[in-house]
C-alpha positions in Angstrom: 169.4 104.6 86.5 167.0 101.5 88.1 164.9 104.4 89.2 164.5 106.1 86.0 163.7 102.6 84.1 161.6 101.4 86.8 159.3 104.6 86.7 158.6 104.3 83.1 158.0 100.9 83.0 155.2 101.1 85.4 153.8 104.4 83.1 154.4 102.2 80.1 152.2 99.3 81.2 149.4 101.0 82.3 149.2 103.1 79.1 149.2 100.0 77.1 146.6 98.6 79.1 144.5 101.8 78.1 145.5 101.3 74.6 144.2 97.6 74.6 140.9 98.6 76.1 141.0 101.6 73.7 141.4 99.1 70.9 138.9 96.4 71.9 136.2 99.1 73.1 135.7 97.3 76.5 134.7 101.0 77.8 132.3 101.9 75.4 132.8 105.0 72.9 132.8 107.5 75.9 135.2 105.4 78.0 138.0 107.9 77.7 135.7 111.2 78.7 134.4 109.2 81.8 137.8 108.5 83.1 139.1 112.1 82.4 135.7 113.5 84.0 136.5 110.8 87.1 140.0 112.1 87.4 139.4 116.0 87.0 136.5 116.4 89.2 136.7 113.3 91.6 139.8 111.6 92.1 142.4 114.0 91.5 141.0 116.5 93.8 140.9 113.9 96.7 144.8 112.6 95.9 145.8 116.2 95.9 143.8 116.9 99.2 145.1 114.0 100.9 148.6 114.5 99.9 148.7 118.1 100.6 147.1 118.1 104.1 149.9 115.7 105.2 152.5 117.6 103.3 155.4 119.5 105.2 154.6 123.3 103.8 158.0 124.4 104.9 159.9 122.8 102.2 158.2 125.4 100.2 160.8 127.9 101.9 164.2 126.7 99.8 166.5 127.7 97.4 165.3 124.4 95.3 162.0 125.8 95.1 163.6 129.2 94.0 165.3 127.3 91.3 162.2 125.4 90.3 160.0 128.4 89.9 162.3 130.2 87.9 163.1 127.5 85.6 159.3 127.0 85.6 158.9 130.7 84.5 161.7 130.7 82.0 160.6 127.9 79.6 156.9 128.4 80.0 157.7 132.4 79.1 159.6 131.4 76.1 156.5 129.1 74.8 153.9 131.9 75.8 156.2 134.5 73.7 156.3 132.4 70.8 152.7 131.6 71.0 151.7 135.4 71.1 154.0 135.6 67.7 152.7 132.8 65.9 148.9 133.5 66.9 148.3 130.3 68.7 145.6 131.7 70.9 145.0 131.6 74.8 143.8 128.1 75.2 146.3 126.4 73.1 149.2 128.6 74.4 148.4 127.9 77.8 148.2 124.4 77.4 151.5 124.4 75.3 153.2 126.4 78.2 152.2 124.0 80.6 153.5 121.1 78.7 156.8 122.8 78.5 157.0 123.4 82.1 154.9 120.9 84.3 156.7 117.9 85.6 155.6 114.6 86.2 156.8 114.8 90.1 153.9 112.5 91.2 153.2 109.0 89.6 157.1 109.3 87.5 158.8 111.6 90.2 158.4 109.8 93.3 159.7 106.6 92.1 162.7 108.3 90.5 163.6 110.4 93.5 163.3 107.0 95.4 165.7 105.4 93.5 167.7 108.1 91.8 167.9 110.7 94.7 167.6 108.3 97.6 164.3 110.4 99.0 161.0 110.4 97.9 160.6 113.8 99.8 162.6 115.6 97.7 160.3 115.9 95.1 157.7 117.7 97.3 158.8 121.3 96.7 158.1 120.7 93.3 154.7 119.0 93.7 153.8 121.8 96.1 154.7 124.6 93.9 152.9 123.0 91.0 149.8 122.7 93.2 149.5 125.8 94.6 150.9 127.9 92.2 151.0 126.8 88.5 148.0 124.6 88.6 145.3 127.3 90.0 147.0 130.3 87.8 146.7 128.1 84.7 143.3 127.0 85.2 142.0 130.1 85.9 143.2 131.4 82.6 141.5 128.5 80.7 138.3 129.2 82.9 138.5 133.0 81.7 139.1 132.0 78.3 136.6 129.8 78.4 133.8 132.3 79.1 135.3 135.0 77.0 134.0 138.2 77.9 130.7 136.6 79.8 130.5 136.6 83.4 130.8 139.4 86.0 133.9 140.7 87.7 132.6 138.9 90.9 132.1 135.7 88.9 135.9 136.0 87.2 137.3 136.4 90.8 136.1 133.3 92.4 137.0 131.4 89.1 139.7 129.5 90.7 136.8 128.3 93.8 134.8 126.7 91.0 137.6 124.7 89.8 137.9 121.1 91.8 141.4 120.2 91.5 142.0 124.1 92.7 139.6 123.8 95.6 141.4 120.3 96.6 144.6 121.9 96.6 143.7 124.6 98.7 141.4 122.4 101.0 144.8 120.7 101.6 147.2 123.3 102.0 144.7 125.1 104.9 144.6 121.6 106.6 148.2 121.3 106.5 148.8 125.0 107.7 146.2 124.6 110.7 148.0 121.4 112.0 144.6 119.7 112.2 144.4 115.9 112.2 141.9 114.6 109.9 140.0 111.4 111.5 140.4 108.4 109.8 136.9 107.7 108.6 137.1 110.8 106.7 140.6 110.6 105.3 140.6 106.7 104.3 137.6 107.0 101.4 139.6 110.2 100.3 142.4 108.3 99.8 141.1 105.6 98.4 139.1 107.6 95.7 142.5 109.7 95.1 144.2 106.6 94.5 141.9 106.4 91.4 143.7 109.6 89.7 146.9 108.1 88.0 145.4 105.2 86.7 142.5 106.7 85.5 144.7 109.3 83.6 147.2 106.9 82.2 144.4 104.5 80.9 142.4 107.9 79.4 145.7 108.6 77.8 146.4 105.3 76.4 142.7 105.2 75.2 143.5 108.4 73.1 146.5 106.8 71.4 144.1 104.7 69.4 143.7 105.5 65.8 145.9 108.5 66.1 148.4 109.6 63.9 152.4 109.8 64.9 153.1 112.1 67.0 154.7 115.9 66.3 152.9 116.1 62.7 149.5 117.8 61.6 148.9 121.3 62.5 150.3 121.2 66.0 153.7 120.0 65.2 155.8 123.2 65.5 154.0 123.8 69.2 154.7 120.0 70.1 158.3 120.3 69.2 158.9 123.2 70.7 157.1 122.4 73.9 159.0 119.2 73.9 162.5 120.7 73.2 161.9 123.1 76.2 160.8 120.4 78.8 163.2 118.0 77.8 166.4 120.2 77.4 166.0 123.8 78.2 164.2 123.2 81.6 166.9 121.1 83.1 169.8 123.3 81.5 168.1 126.3 82.9 167.8 124.6 86.3 171.2 123.8 86.2 172.4 127.0 85.1 170.6 129.0 87.9 171.3 126.4 90.6 174.8 126.4 90.1 175.5 129.9 89.0 172.9 131.9 90.9 172.2 129.8 94.2 175.7 127.9 94.4 174.0 124.5 94.6 176.2 121.4 94.2 176.3 118.0 95.0 173.1 116.1 95.7 171.5 119.6 95.9 172.0 120.1 92.3 171.6 116.5 91.3 168.0 116.7 93.1 166.8 120.1 91.4 168.3 119.0 87.8 166.8 115.7 88.0 163.6 117.0 89.0 163.2 119.6 86.1 164.3 116.8 83.5 161.1 114.9 84.2 158.7 114.6 81.3 155.2 116.5 81.2 152.8 115.7 83.4 150.0 113.2 82.3 147.1 115.1 84.0 147.9 117.8 81.4 146.3 116.0 79.0 143.2 116.0 81.6 143.3 119.5 81.4 143.6 119.9 78.1 140.3 117.2 77.5 138.5 119.1 80.1 138.3 122.4 78.6 138.4 120.9 74.8 141.6 122.9 73.9 145.2 121.3 72.6 144.2 118.2 73.3 146.3 116.5 70.8 149.2 119.0 71.4 149.3 117.6 74.9 148.8 114.3 74.1 151.5 114.5 71.6 154.1 116.7 74.1 153.5 114.0 77.1 154.3 111.1 75.0 157.1 112.6 73.4 158.8 114.5 75.8 158.2 111.2 78.0 160.5 109.3 75.4 162.9 111.8 75.5 163.0 112.2 78.9 164.6 108.9 79.6 168.0 109.7 77.8 168.1 113.0 79.2 167.8 111.2 82.9 170.2 109.0 82.2 172.6 111.6 81.3 171.9 113.7 84.1 172.2 111.0 87.0 175.7 109.8 85.0 177.1 113.5 85.2 175.8 114.8 88.2 175.3 111.5 90.5 
């Protein structure tokens, strides 16, 4: 329980600093946009590259990863189906599906894994799956949706290779798979730049809260509430059912997959929404509400399965 509260406290403080900066106008009227672009085009690709370049890719071949993939697909599929029926549009539905299933395995998942699960590496399968599988697919959909009918077939096929986050992730995986060791003079600057990613995202998120209405209201009310319900309750329940009923996991392994599935929506989803100019309020409100809702959910999960 201490890990849950500690992880949320760190995030809340940094978001609060961003809110204060936004209220005071200290970064100017384009401060949020600059931070968002910095995170999306520079810091996040560097962070993902340095993390994946040193990762043990063998962790992706496990029952835990299958549970993560299946529970992610289940809740994202529900949102996509509802979005198609309600006519929410490709871009908005894609952002909502991400908010329903893409967990905060980095800046929140790591401290919670340390304090609740006792091992930070236990979030690695989730992190790798999201970076290698979910992110490139979702961003490719957004890229193709953004260019509509324009662009040649060749241009569309190369869409993932034009996305900085996808490129950073793919490059890191290739380095790890090759067994190459990156020299310190090359890795250290990338690590330093990558360390800006999480603070930049959280500060931009805090700035976006300035002057905003209460979350869960307005035209995005239904998709926001649906994504929060799927993320906070649907995904951990699906993970528990699949882990225990299909794969026979129990004890620490069951606790691991359910805790990671119960993590809230990741803050970098707001960066994606802002970068593509679609579903920004949906992402912001979903992240905020799922973060608040995940506190009691994680406490209950830790108490029941711990």
